[in-house]
C-alpha positions in Angstrom: 13.9 -7.6 4.0 10.7 -8.7 2.2 12.0 -7.6 -1.2 15.3 -9.4 -0.7 13.5 -12.6 0.3 11.3 -12.4 -2.8 14.0 -11.3 -5.1 11.7 -8.5 -6.2 12.2 -4.8 -6.9 10.9 -2.5 -4.2 10.1 1.2 -4.3 10.4 2.7 -0.8 9.1 6.2 0.0 11.7 6.9 2.7 9.8 10.0 3.9 6.9 10.6 6.3 3.4 10.6 4.9 2.8 13.7 7.0 5.2 15.5 4.7 3.2 14.4 1.7 1.3 11.2 1.2 2.4 9.4 -1.9 -0.7 7.1 -1.6 -3.0 10.0 -2.4 -4.2 11.5 -5.7 -3.1 15.1 -6.5 -6.7 16.3 -5.9 -7.1 14.5 -2.6 -7.6 16.9 0.4 -5.5 14.6 2.6 -2.5 14.7 0.3 -0.9 17.0 2.9 -2.6 16.4 6.3 -3.4 19.5 8.3 -4.6 17.4 11.3 -3.5 13.8 12.2 -5.2 11.9 15.0 -6.5 15.1 16.5 -3.1 16.9 16.4 -2.3 19.9 14.2 0.6 19.3 11.9 2.3 22.6 12.3 4.7 22.3 9.4 1.7 21.8 7.1 -0.5 24.7 8.3 -0.6 27.5 5.8 1.7 25.7 3.3 2.3 28.0 0.3 1.7 26.9 -3.4 5.5 27.0 -3.8 6.0 24.8 -0.8 3.5 22.3 -2.2 5.3 22.2 -5.5 8.6 21.7 -3.8 7.2 18.6 -2.0 5.7 17.3 -5.2 9.0 17.7 -7.1 11.3 16.3 -4.4 9.2 13.5 -3.0 5.8 12.7 -4.6 6.7 12.7 -8.3 10.0 10.8 -8.0 8.2 8.1 -6.0 5.6 7.6 -8.7 8.2 7.8 -11.5 10.2 5.0 -9.8 7.1 2.8 -9.7 6.4 3.5 -13.3 9.9 2.5 -14.3 9.6 -0.7 -12.4 6.2 -1.6 -13.8 7.2 -0.7 -17.4 10.3 -2.9 -17.1 8.2 -5.9 -16.3 5.8 -5.1 -19.1 8.6 -4.7 -21.5 10.0 -8.1 -20.5 6.6 -9.6 -21.4 5.6 -10.4 -17.8 3.0 -8.1 -16.4 3.9 -7.8 -12.7 1.6 -8.4 -9.8 1.9 -5.3 -7.5 1.9 -5.5 -3.8 1.9 -2.3 -1.7 2.9 -2.7 1.9 1.8 -0.2 4.6 1.6 -0.2 8.4 -1.3 1.1 10.5 -1.3 2.4 14.1 -2.4 0.0 16.8 -5.1 2.5 17.9 -6.9 5.4 16.3 -8.6 8.1 18.3 -8.1 6.0 21.4 -9.8 2.9 20.0 -7.5 -0.2 19.8 -7.3 -2.1 16.5 -7.5 -5.9 16.8 -6.0 -6.9 13.4 -2.5 -8.1 13.1 -2.6 -7.4 9.4 -5.1 -6.8 6.6 -5.6 -6.8 2.9 -7.0 -3.8 1.2 -8.5 -4.1 -2.3 -11.0 -2.8 -4.8 -12.7 -4.9 -7.5 -9.8 -7.1 -8.8 -10.0 -10.3 -6.6 -7.1 -12.2 -8.2 -4.5 -11.3 -5.6 -6.5 -10.2 -2.5 -8.6 -13.3 -2.1 -5.8 -15.8 -2.1 -3.7 -13.5 0.0 -6.4 -13.3 2.7 -6.7 -17.1 2.7 -2.9 -17.5 3.0 -2.4 -14.8 5.6 -5.0 -16.6 7.8 -2.6 -19.5 8.1 -0.2 -17.4 10.2 -0.5 -18.7 13.8 -2.4 -16.4 16.2 -2.7 -13.6 13.6 -6.0 -11.7 13.2 -6.4 -10.8 9.5 -8.8 -8.2 8.3 -10.5 -7.6 4.9 -10.5 -4.0 3.8 -9.9 -2.8 7.4 -9.1 -0.4 9.1 -9.5 1.3 5.7 -11.1 0.6 2.4 -9.0 -0.2 -0.7 -11.5 1.6 -2.8 -9.7 4.9 -3.1 -9.6 6.5 -6.5 -6.3 8.1 -7.3 -4.2 6.1 -4.8 -1.0 4.3 -5.7 -2.6 1.0 -6.7 -5.4 2.7 -8.6 -2.9 4.7 -10.6 -0.3 2.1 -11.3 -2.3 -1.2 -11.2 -6.0 -0.7 -11.7 -5.6 1.6 -14.7 -3.2 -0.9 -16.3 -5.2 -4.0 -15.5 -2.5 -5.5 -13.3 -3.2 -7.8 -10.3 -2.6 -6.0 -7.1 -3.3 -5.7 -3.4 -2.3 -3.6 -0.4 -1.1 -5.4 2.8 -1.3 -3.5 6.0 0.6 -4.6 9.2 0.0 -3.2 12.6 2.8 -1.0 13.7 3.5 -2.4 17.1 4.3 -5.8 15.5 7.1 -4.3 13.4 8.7 -1.6 15.6 11.7 -3.8 16.4 14.0 -5.6 14.0 12.9 -9.1 15.2 9.3 -8.2 14.5 10.2 -6.8 11.1 12.1 -10.0 10.3 9.2 -12.2 11.5 6.6 -10.4 9.4 8.9 -10.2 6.3 9.2 -14.0 6.5 5.5 -14.4 6.9 4.7 -12.2 3.9 7.5 -13.7 1.8 6.1 -17.2 2.4 2.5 -16.1 1.8 3.2 -14.1 -1.4 5.4 -16.8 -2.8 2.7 -19.5 -2.3 0.0 -17.3 -3.8 2.1 -16.4 -6.9 3.0 -20.1 -7.5 -0.7 -21.2 -7.2 -2.3 -18.5 -9.4 -0.8 -18.1 -12.9 -3.5 -15.6 -13.9 -1.8 -13.0 -11.7 0.5 -12.1 -14.6 -2.2 -11.4 -17.0 -3.7 -8.0 -17.8 -7.4 -7.9 -16.9 -9.5 -4.8 -16.4 -12.0 -5.0 -13.5 -12.6 -1.3 -13.2 -12.8 0.3 -9.7 -15.4 1.0 -7.0 -13.4 3.9 -5.7 -15.3 7.1 -5.7 -14.3 8.8 -2.5 -11.3 9.6 -0.3 -11.0 8.6 3.3 -8.4 9.7 5.9 -5.9 7.1 7.0 -3.7 6.8 10.1 
């Protein structure tokens, strides 16, 4: 719904991150989770090298290849794209409730995250977090790989899962995000320039 509202290309993983997490680097120990929120993921325990390669070939690599194609198409057209990654987070982790309605995760490039944070905070009754419940400083993740290394403006928006479980909530938050992203893109022309800010990412942290 969000991509349709924005008229923008979208790459959707369409598989569980417990199968393989496309937002992880290949050397990340949480690429295939053995334990999630205290529960053993039985299908991942003792996964063979061949099993891992199968998941990489059928899920992980096609996902990243699709992102590369979309980004390269924008670059070839002479308009470096601003990249927005959209995730959801659980409303509680290890029994602790999470108060944020949504959050923006980012590393060193402030061009997109800072205006997004300001605009998201105009949503009535929404609690907006900055680099919570995770840090956006994750070397090897999707945005690091496809945006940071290319010098493209980028941000990751997280929405709490209980707010988007039903279709009406999905439509509501798609509308919120479409308005916010449209306003930010119109007000910040530098988002379509290539600028290298580097990265603070130097560690991996589990996500839920």
